[in-house]
All heavy atoms as TSV, in Angstrom:
chain	resi	resn	atom	element	x	y	z
A	1	MET	N	N	0.835	-1.178	-0.010
A	1	MET	CA	C	0.008	0.062	-0.027
A	1	MET	C	C	0.818	1.161	-0.063
A	1	MET	O	O	1.858	1.277	0.651
A	1	MET	CB	C	-0.943	0.004	1.234
A	1	MET	CG	C	-1.793	1.178	1.308
A	1	MET	SD	S	-3.183	0.858	2.339
A	1	MET	CE	C	-4.427	1.158	1.219
A	2	ALA	N	N	0.459	2.282	-0.767
A	2	ALA	CA	C	1.355	3.487	-0.871
A	2	ALA	C	C	1.233	4.303	0.388
A	2	ALA	O	O	0.289	4.249	1.065
A	2	ALA	CB	C	0.602	4.362	-1.993
A	3	LYS	N	N	2.406	4.994	0.589
A	3	LYS	CA	C	2.481	5.807	1.837
A	3	LYS	C	C	1.852	7.106	1.833
A	3	LYS	O	O	1.610	7.647	2.869
A	3	LYS	CB	C	4.017	6.002	2.028
A	3	LYS	CG	C	4.924	4.832	2.366
A	3	LYS	CD	C	6.239	5.012	2.474
A	3	LYS	CE	C	7.030	3.744	2.529
A	3	LYS	NZ	N	8.520	3.943	2.597
A	4	GLY	N	N	1.619	7.680	0.625
A	4	GLY	CA	C	1.089	8.988	0.536
A	4	GLY	C	C	2.138	10.067	0.281
A	4	GLY	O	O	3.351	9.797	0.505
A	5	LYS	N	N	1.757	11.265	-0.202
A	5	LYS	CA	C	2.688	12.292	-0.662
A	5	LYS	C	C	1.965	13.569	-0.693
A	5	LYS	O	O	0.837	13.710	-0.989
A	5	LYS	CB	C	3.258	11.822	-1.980
A	5	LYS	CG	C	4.437	12.568	-2.537
A	5	LYS	CD	C	4.974	11.941	-3.766
A	5	LYS	CE	C	6.198	12.480	-4.179
A	5	LYS	NZ	N	7.438	11.895	-3.811
A	6	LYS	N	N	2.860	14.650	-0.568
A	6	LYS	CA	C	2.383	16.121	-0.744
A	6	LYS	C	C	2.783	16.520	-2.206
A	6	LYS	O	O	3.915	16.182	-2.652
A	6	LYS	CB	C	2.981	17.068	0.374
A	6	LYS	CG	C	2.408	16.711	1.612
A	6	LYS	CD	C	1.490	17.881	1.950
A	6	LYS	CE	C	0.943	17.528	3.430
A	6	LYS	NZ	N	-0.041	18.388	3.852
A	7	CYS	N	N	2.058	17.270	-2.990
A	7	CYS	CA	C	2.364	17.804	-4.130
A	7	CYS	C	C	3.484	18.831	-4.091
A	7	CYS	O	O	3.461	19.719	-3.276
A	7	CYS	CB	C	1.136	18.463	-4.890
A	7	CYS	SG	S	1.517	19.140	-6.514
A	8	PRO	N	N	4.603	18.556	-4.895
A	8	PRO	CA	C	5.767	19.541	-4.888
A	8	PRO	C	C	5.411	20.899	-5.471
A	8	PRO	O	O	6.053	21.854	-5.137
A	8	PRO	CB	C	6.805	18.824	-5.666
A	8	PRO	CG	C	6.125	17.890	-6.519
A	8	PRO	CD	C	4.837	17.539	-5.792
A	9	SER	N	N	4.391	20.933	-6.273
A	9	SER	CA	C	3.966	22.251	-6.868
A	9	SER	C	C	3.102	23.049	-5.974
A	9	SER	O	O	3.321	24.315	-5.858
A	9	SER	CB	C	3.243	21.931	-8.112
A	9	SER	OG	O	4.019	21.296	-9.065
A	10	CYS	N	N	2.080	22.474	-5.434
A	10	CYS	CA	C	1.058	23.268	-4.720
A	10	CYS	C	C	0.871	22.842	-3.136
A	10	CYS	O	O	0.059	23.496	-2.472
A	10	CYS	CB	C	-0.192	23.314	-5.344
A	10	CYS	SG	S	-1.112	21.670	-5.421
A	11	LYS	N	N	1.637	21.897	-2.799
A	11	LYS	CA	C	1.524	21.338	-1.445
A	11	LYS	C	C	0.259	20.710	-0.993
A	11	LYS	O	O	0.019	20.488	0.206
A	11	LYS	CB	C	1.910	22.452	-0.387
A	11	LYS	CG	C	3.201	23.208	-0.664
A	11	LYS	CD	C	4.391	22.270	-0.747
A	11	LYS	CE	C	5.650	23.081	-0.799
A	11	LYS	NZ	N	6.637	22.272	-1.718
A	12	THR	N	N	-0.631	20.495	-1.877
A	12	THR	CA	C	-1.837	19.678	-1.649
A	12	THR	C	C	-1.545	18.223	-1.640
A	12	THR	O	O	-0.576	17.741	-2.125
A	12	THR	CB	C	-2.877	19.940	-2.731
A	12	THR	OG1	O	-3.132	21.290	-2.908
A	12	THR	CG2	C	-4.225	19.416	-2.422
A	13	SER	N	N	-2.318	17.454	-0.852
A	13	SER	CA	C	-2.184	15.987	-0.761
A	13	SER	C	C	-2.338	15.388	-2.104
A	13	SER	O	O	-3.087	15.923	-2.820
A	13	SER	CB	C	-2.904	15.436	0.353
A	13	SER	OG	O	-4.286	15.431	-0.096
A	14	MET	N	N	-1.697	14.253	-2.365
A	14	MET	CA	C	-1.838	13.483	-3.614
A	14	MET	C	C	-2.369	12.211	-3.269
A	14	MET	O	O	-2.298	11.525	-2.166
A	14	MET	CB	C	-0.406	13.344	-4.227
A	14	MET	CG	C	0.283	14.616	-4.669
A	14	MET	SD	S	1.871	14.397	-5.318
A	14	MET	CE	C	1.453	14.171	-7.090
A	15	PHE	N	N	-3.046	11.492	-4.261
A	15	PHE	CA	C	-3.661	10.239	-4.000
A	15	PHE	C	C	-2.849	9.152	-5.191
A	15	PHE	O	O	-2.450	9.616	-6.046
A	15	PHE	CB	C	-5.160	10.218	-4.338
A	15	PHE	CG	C	-5.505	10.413	-5.663
A	15	PHE	CD1	C	-5.716	9.426	-6.600
A	15	PHE	CD2	C	-5.840	11.786	-6.211
A	15	PHE	CE1	C	-6.208	9.629	-7.844
A	15	PHE	CE2	C	-6.244	11.974	-7.401
A	15	PHE	CZ	C	-6.463	10.959	-8.358
A	16	ALA	N	N	-2.804	8.010	-4.659
A	16	ALA	CA	C	-2.333	6.934	-5.504
A	16	ALA	C	C	-3.338	6.513	-6.639
A	16	ALA	O	O	-4.245	5.994	-6.333
A	16	ALA	CB	C	-1.922	5.669	-4.675
A	17	GLN	N	N	-2.960	6.829	-7.777
A	17	GLN	CA	C	-3.852	6.510	-8.967
A	17	GLN	C	C	-3.665	4.959	-9.331
A	17	GLN	O	O	-4.604	4.206	-9.615
A	17	GLN	CB	C	-3.514	7.341	-10.175
A	17	GLN	CG	C	-4.459	7.107	-11.308
A	17	GLN	CD	C	-4.154	8.044	-12.574
A	17	GLN	OE1	O	-2.943	8.134	-12.812
A	17	GLN	NE2	N	-5.006	8.461	-13.001
A	18	SER	N	N	-2.332	4.494	-9.239
A	18	SER	CA	C	-2.101	3.003	-9.531
A	18	SER	C	C	-0.874	2.602	-8.713
A	18	SER	O	O	-0.123	3.401	-8.493
A	18	SER	CB	C	-1.857	2.926	-10.948
A	18	SER	OG	O	-0.699	3.555	-11.430
A	19	GLU	N	N	-0.933	1.329	-8.527
A	19	GLU	CA	C	0.195	0.717	-7.748
A	19	GLU	C	C	0.697	-0.494	-8.562
A	19	GLU	O	O	-0.239	-1.292	-8.907
A	19	GLU	CB	C	-0.204	0.366	-6.302
A	19	GLU	CG	C	-0.615	1.542	-5.537
A	19	GLU	CD	C	-1.032	1.135	-4.078
A	19	GLU	OE1	O	-1.009	-0.153	-3.784
A	19	GLU	OE2	O	-1.415	1.987	-3.327
A	20	LYS	N	N	1.982	-0.806	-8.691
A	20	LYS	CA	C	2.368	-1.998	-9.264
A	20	LYS	C	C	3.384	-2.587	-8.228
A	20	LYS	O	O	4.463	-2.087	-8.018
A	20	LYS	CB	C	3.092	-1.792	-10.650
A	20	LYS	CG	C	3.626	-3.054	-11.210
A	20	LYS	CD	C	4.194	-2.662	-12.571
A	20	LYS	CE	C	4.726	-4.026	-13.178
A	20	LYS	NZ	N	5.487	-3.744	-14.491
A	21	VAL	N	N	3.076	-3.858	-7.764
A	21	VAL	CA	C	3.953	-4.436	-6.796
A	21	VAL	C	C	4.981	-5.228	-7.340
A	21	VAL	O	O	4.801	-6.028	-8.311
A	21	VAL	CB	C	2.972	-5.489	-5.906
A	21	VAL	CG1	C	3.864	-6.215	-4.942
A	21	VAL	CG2	C	1.853	-4.775	-5.310
A	22	GLU	N	N	6.198	-5.052	-7.004
A	22	GLU	CA	C	7.404	-5.647	-7.408
A	22	GLU	C	C	8.093	-6.333	-6.164
A	22	GLU	O	O	7.677	-6.161	-5.042
A	22	GLU	CB	C	8.424	-4.627	-7.897
A	22	GLU	CG	C	7.909	-3.738	-9.111
A	22	GLU	CD	C	7.848	-4.702	-10.399
A	22	GLU	OE1	O	8.696	-5.611	-10.514
A	22	GLU	OE2	O	7.081	-4.396	-11.209
A	23	PRO	N	N	9.021	-7.341	-6.311
A	23	PRO	CA	C	9.490	-8.032	-5.259
A	23	PRO	C	C	10.252	-7.071	-4.205
A	23	PRO	O	O	10.133	-7.371	-3.077
A	23	PRO	CB	C	10.694	-8.817	-5.899
A	23	PRO	CG	C	10.174	-9.090	-7.346
A	23	PRO	CD	C	9.424	-7.673	-7.750
A	24	LYS	N	N	10.849	-6.036	-4.559
A	24	LYS	CA	C	11.490	-5.085	-3.663
A	24	LYS	C	C	10.814	-3.785	-3.168
A	24	LYS	O	O	11.274	-3.065	-2.391
A	24	LYS	CB	C	12.857	-4.687	-4.164
A	24	LYS	CG	C	13.757	-5.866	-4.356
A	24	LYS	CD	C	15.234	-5.478	-4.637
A	24	LYS	CE	C	16.079	-6.740	-4.795
A	24	LYS	NZ	N	17.325	-6.601	-4.276
A	25	GLY	N	N	9.506	-3.773	-3.621
A	25	GLY	CA	C	8.693	-2.562	-3.297
A	25	GLY	C	C	7.532	-2.419	-4.229
A	25	GLY	O	O	7.073	-3.392	-4.837
A	26	ILE	N	N	7.104	-1.130	-4.331
A	26	ILE	CA	C	5.985	-0.775	-5.059
A	26	ILE	C	C	6.280	0.488	-5.895
A	26	ILE	O	O	6.657	1.365	-5.477
A	26	ILE	CB	C	4.714	-0.412	-4.167
A	26	ILE	CG1	C	4.420	-1.660	-3.345
A	26	ILE	CG2	C	3.432	-0.038	-4.937
A	26	ILE	CD1	C	3.384	-1.303	-2.206
A	27	TYR	N	N	5.750	0.409	-7.209
A	27	TYR	CA	C	5.838	1.691	-8.107
A	27	TYR	C	C	4.389	2.138	-7.959
A	27	TYR	O	O	3.460	1.520	-8.194
A	27	TYR	CB	C	6.089	1.166	-9.614
A	27	TYR	CG	C	7.469	1.066	-9.953
A	27	TYR	CD1	C	7.998	-0.275	-10.026
A	27	TYR	CD2	C	8.381	2.092	-10.086
A	27	TYR	CE1	C	9.220	-0.548	-10.324
A	27	TYR	CE2	C	9.696	1.767	-10.338
A	27	TYR	CZ	C	10.112	0.585	-10.453
A	27	TYR	OH	O	11.470	0.333	-10.793
A	28	VAL	N	N	4.356	3.481	-7.610
A	28	VAL	CA	C	3.089	4.293	-7.487
A	28	VAL	C	C	3.078	5.433	-8.346
A	28	VAL	O	O	4.022	6.213	-8.414
A	28	VAL	CB	C	3.011	4.682	-5.873
A	28	VAL	CG1	C	1.609	5.205	-5.730
A	28	VAL	CG2	C	3.243	3.526	-4.944
A	29	VAL	N	N	1.970	5.497	-8.926
A	29	VAL	CA	C	1.706	6.883	-9.670
A	29	VAL	C	C	0.715	7.751	-8.736
A	29	VAL	O	O	-0.471	7.365	-8.557
A	29	VAL	CB	C	0.909	6.605	-11.183
A	29	VAL	CG1	C	0.640	7.907	-11.689
A	29	VAL	CG2	C	1.785	5.715	-11.899
A	30	TYR	N	N	1.290	8.914	-8.396
A	30	TYR	CA	C	0.571	9.816	-7.561
A	30	TYR	C	C	-0.070	10.836	-8.449
A	30	TYR	O	O	0.653	11.390	-9.318
A	30	TYR	CB	C	1.433	10.485	-6.507
A	30	TYR	CG	C	1.765	9.579	-5.374
A	30	TYR	CD1	C	3.057	8.900	-5.320
A	30	TYR	CD2	C	0.934	9.208	-4.447
A	30	TYR	CE1	C	3.438	8.138	-4.218
A	30	TYR	CE2	C	1.227	8.422	-3.277
A	30	TYR	CZ	C	2.478	7.886	-3.280
A	30	TYR	OH	O	2.801	7.123	-2.208
A	31	VAL	N	N	-1.171	11.417	-7.983
A	31	VAL	CA	C	-1.964	12.495	-8.774
A	31	VAL	C	C	-2.304	13.512	-7.716
A	31	VAL	O	O	-3.016	13.143	-6.720
A	31	VAL	CB	C	-3.133	12.064	-9.560
A	31	VAL	CG1	C	-3.792	13.136	-10.239
A	31	VAL	CG2	C	-2.678	10.930	-10.672
A	32	CYS	N	N	-2.125	14.829	-7.962
A	32	CYS	CA	C	-2.408	15.910	-7.023
A	32	CYS	C	C	-3.894	16.058	-6.926
A	32	CYS	O	O	-4.706	15.834	-7.991
A	32	CYS	CB	C	-1.915	17.235	-7.603
A	32	CYS	SG	S	-2.347	18.503	-6.446
A	33	ARG	N	N	-4.558	16.137	-5.890
A	33	ARG	CA	C	-6.060	16.346	-5.589
A	33	ARG	C	C	-6.496	17.697	-6.059
A	33	ARG	O	O	-7.713	17.905	-6.138
A	33	ARG	CB	C	-6.402	16.132	-4.175
A	33	ARG	CG	C	-6.190	14.730	-3.719
A	33	ARG	CD	C	-6.780	14.512	-2.324
A	33	ARG	NE	N	-6.557	13.190	-1.786
A	33	ARG	CZ	C	-7.373	12.127	-2.108
A	33	ARG	NH1	N	-8.350	12.223	-2.807
A	33	ARG	NH2	N	-6.962	10.898	-1.538
A	34	ASN	N	N	-5.657	18.756	-6.235
A	34	ASN	CA	C	-6.032	20.068	-6.606
A	34	ASN	C	C	-6.404	19.917	-8.069
A	34	ASN	O	O	-5.616	19.583	-8.948
A	34	ASN	CB	C	-4.921	20.957	-6.325
A	34	ASN	CG	C	-5.242	22.342	-6.670
A	34	ASN	OD1	O	-6.165	22.763	-7.305
A	34	ASN	ND2	N	-4.269	23.299	-6.278
A	35	GLY	N	N	-7.729	20.316	-8.413
A	35	GLY	CA	C	-8.168	20.262	-9.675
A	35	GLY	C	C	-7.542	21.131	-10.646
A	35	GLY	O	O	-7.429	20.847	-11.835
A	36	ASN	N	N	-6.971	22.367	-10.147
A	36	ASN	CA	C	-6.149	23.235	-10.964
A	36	ASN	C	C	-4.781	22.766	-11.344
A	36	ASN	O	O	-4.150	23.160	-12.368
A	36	ASN	CB	C	-6.117	24.643	-10.476
A	36	ASN	CG	C	-7.530	25.109	-10.331
A	36	ASN	OD1	O	-8.315	25.009	-11.112
A	36	ASN	ND2	N	-7.756	25.907	-9.257
A	37	CYS	N	N	-4.175	21.984	-10.439
A	37	CYS	CA	C	-2.787	21.547	-10.590
A	37	CYS	C	C	-2.641	20.288	-11.295
A	37	CYS	O	O	-2.047	20.163	-12.326
A	37	CYS	CB	C	-2.106	21.430	-9.103
A	37	CYS	SG	S	-0.424	20.928	-9.094
A	38	ARG	N	N	-3.158	19.164	-10.696
A	38	ARG	CA	C	-3.223	17.762	-11.310
A	38	ARG	C	C	-1.877	17.273	-11.771
A	38	ARG	O	O	-1.581	16.654	-12.675
A	38	ARG	CB	C	-4.180	17.669	-12.525
A	38	ARG	CG	C	-5.614	17.959	-12.213
A	38	ARG	CD	C	-6.263	17.122	-11.119
A	38	ARG	NE	N	-6.597	15.925	-11.628
A	38	ARG	CZ	C	-7.118	14.943	-10.826
A	38	ARG	NH1	N	-7.383	15.025	-9.625
A	38	ARG	NH2	N	-7.327	13.778	-11.407
A	39	HIS	N	N	-0.844	17.655	-10.906
A	39	HIS	CA	C	0.494	17.204	-11.111
A	39	HIS	C	C	0.569	15.645	-10.979
A	39	HIS	O	O	-0.103	15.103	-10.026
A	39	HIS	CB	C	1.514	17.942	-10.141
A	39	HIS	CG	C	2.888	17.431	-9.957
A	39	HIS	ND1	N	3.813	17.868	-10.958
A	39	HIS	CD2	C	3.501	16.529	-9.347
A	39	HIS	CE1	C	4.867	17.326	-10.778
A	39	HIS	NE2	N	4.769	16.431	-9.738
A	40	THR	N	N	1.308	15.008	-11.677
A	40	THR	CA	C	1.417	13.475	-11.606
A	40	THR	C	C	2.833	13.133	-11.375
A	40	THR	O	O	3.824	13.919	-11.876
A	40	THR	CB	C	0.913	12.718	-12.718
A	40	THR	OG1	O	1.586	13.112	-14.041
A	40	THR	CG2	C	-0.582	12.986	-12.953
A	41	GLU	N	N	3.165	12.090	-10.638
A	41	GLU	CA	C	4.531	11.695	-10.333
A	41	GLU	C	C	4.569	10.122	-10.076
A	41	GLU	O	O	3.727	9.603	-9.451
A	41	GLU	CB	C	4.882	12.395	-9.047
A	41	GLU	CG	C	6.380	12.278	-8.762
A	41	GLU	CD	C	6.713	13.225	-7.559
A	41	GLU	OE1	O	6.548	14.376	-7.812
A	41	GLU	OE2	O	7.299	12.716	-6.584
A	42	LYS	N	N	5.527	9.506	-10.760
A	42	LYS	CA	C	5.704	8.062	-10.633
A	42	LYS	C	C	6.906	7.895	-9.639
A	42	LYS	O	O	8.053	8.498	-9.849
A	42	LYS	CB	C	5.962	7.374	-11.923
A	42	LYS	CG	C	6.161	5.929	-11.763
A	42	LYS	CD	C	6.363	5.284	-13.124
A	42	LYS	CE	C	6.421	3.758	-13.060
A	42	LYS	NZ	N	6.633	2.986	-14.327
A	43	THR	N	N	6.715	7.111	-8.620
A	43	THR	CA	C	7.845	6.936	-7.544
A	43	THR	C	C	7.980	5.430	-7.229
A	43	THR	O	O	7.012	4.718	-7.437
A	43	THR	CB	C	7.673	7.605	-6.289
A	43	THR	OG1	O	6.297	7.264	-5.788
A	43	THR	CG2	C	7.550	9.240	-6.688
A	44	PHE	N	N	9.062	5.023	-6.721
A	44	PHE	CA	C	9.242	3.644	-6.215
A	44	PHE	C	C	9.316	3.860	-4.696
A	44	PHE	O	O	10.208	4.526	-4.196
A	44	PHE	CB	C	10.535	3.089	-6.860
A	44	PHE	CG	C	10.756	1.643	-6.358
A	44	PHE	CD1	C	10.088	0.651	-6.788
A	44	PHE	CD2	C	11.731	1.307	-5.452
A	44	PHE	CE1	C	10.158	-0.659	-6.453
A	44	PHE	CE2	C	11.928	0.069	-4.857
A	44	PHE	CZ	C	11.235	-0.910	-5.516
A	45	GLU	N	N	8.610	2.952	-3.999
A	45	GLU	CA	C	8.682	2.886	-2.478
A	45	GLU	C	C	9.102	1.512	-2.060
A	45	GLU	O	O	8.460	0.563	-2.418
A	45	GLU	CB	C	7.315	3.262	-1.929
A	45	GLU	CG	C	6.763	4.647	-2.248
A	45	GLU	CD	C	5.544	4.923	-1.654
A	45	GLU	OE1	O	4.763	4.074	-1.127
A	45	GLU	OE2	O	5.023	5.996	-1.874
A	46	SER	N	N	10.329	1.457	-1.512
A	46	SER	CA	C	10.801	0.139	-1.003
A	46	SER	C	C	10.063	-0.275	0.120
A	46	SER	O	O	9.464	0.435	0.855
A	46	SER	CB	C	12.329	0.349	-0.701
A	46	SER	OG	O	12.514	1.160	0.286
A	47	LYS	N	N	10.105	-1.689	0.265
A	47	LYS	CA	C	9.453	-2.341	1.431
A	47	LYS	C	C	10.094	-1.988	2.746
A	47	LYS	O	O	11.163	-1.739	2.947
A	47	LYS	CB	C	9.345	-3.893	1.311
A	47	LYS	CG	C	8.404	-4.109	0.087
A	47	LYS	CD	C	8.207	-5.595	-0.014
A	47	LYS	CE	C	7.302	-5.994	-0.924
A	47	LYS	NZ	N	6.953	-7.458	-1.145
């Protein structure tokens, strides 16, 4: 499960749009909740 993140552009919380489980962690695509920003970011979170 994703840890959560703050948007680097507007500081609003982001939600996990998708998660892909790998042996050493999870690839997560985060999307900003702010309708005007909608910044997206793909990150890897280790276990």
